[in-house]
C-alpha positions in Angstrom: 89.9 90.9 63.6 93.0 90.9 66.6 93.6 94.3 65.7 96.7 94.7 67.9 97.4 90.2 67.9 96.8 90.0 71.7 97.0 86.1 70.9 99.7 86.1 69.9 100.4 88.6 73.2 98.7 86.5 75.3 100.5 83.3 74.0 103.8 84.8 74.0 103.3 85.5 78.1 102.1 81.7 78.0 105.5 80.4 77.4 107.5 82.7 79.5 105.6 81.8 82.2 105.9 77.8 81.8 109.7 78.6 81.6 110.0 80.2 84.2 106.7 78.5 86.8 105.2 75.0 85.6 103.3 74.4 88.0 101.6 77.8 88.2 101.1 77.9 85.0 98.9 74.3 85.3 96.8 76.5 87.7 96.8 80.0 84.9 95.9 77.6 82.6 92.6 75.9 84.7 92.2 79.9 85.7 92.3 81.3 81.5 90.0 78.3 80.7 87.2 79.8 83.9 87.6 83.4 82.9 86.7 81.9 78.7 83.6 79.9 79.9 82.8 83.5 81.5 82.9 85.0 78.0 86.0 87.3 79.5 87.5 89.5 76.2 91.4 88.7 74.9 92.4 91.5 76.1 92.1 90.7 79.5 92.8 87.1 79.7 96.2 88.4 78.0 96.1 91.8 81.0 95.2 88.7 83.9 98.3 86.4 82.4 100.8 89.5 82.0 100.5 91.3 85.5 99.8 87.8 87.1 104.0 86.8 86.0 104.3 90.5 87.4 103.2 89.6 90.7 105.0 85.9 90.8 108.4 87.8 90.2 108.2 89.5 92.8 106.5 87.1 95.5 109.1 84.5 94.7 107.3 81.2 94.9 104.2 79.7 93.4 101.3 80.9 93.8 100.5 76.6 95.5 103.6 77.8 97.8 102.4 81.0 98.8 101.4 81.7 102.4 99.4 84.2 104.6 102.8 86.7 105.8 104.2 85.9 101.6 101.0 88.3 100.9 100.6 90.4 102.8 104.7 90.6 101.8 104.7 91.1 98.2 100.7 93.8 99.0 103.8 96.2 101.0 106.1 95.8 98.2 103.4 96.7 95.4 101.9 99.7 97.7 105.6 101.1 98.1 106.8 100.5 94.8 105.8 103.4 93.4 105.3 102.5 89.8 102.7 100.8 90.3 99.3 102.9 89.6 97.2 103.1 92.6 
């Protein structure tokens, strides 16, 4: 039983991501398949989708197009953001 309706929440996150970047969505669909094969919980998968959507917004480009410098800038933004926990 899905007390917190994580399946629905997961689908909502996926739909939002799909609207923002179809290329990253397809990439994360493959990632999700791997997670499911490895028996990750729906809550964990939903958490990954949510976190990666936030990271995608901060990065401001498709994951496939990101270069080393882009990732370094992303790390700096996350490290200096007070809203992200350690």
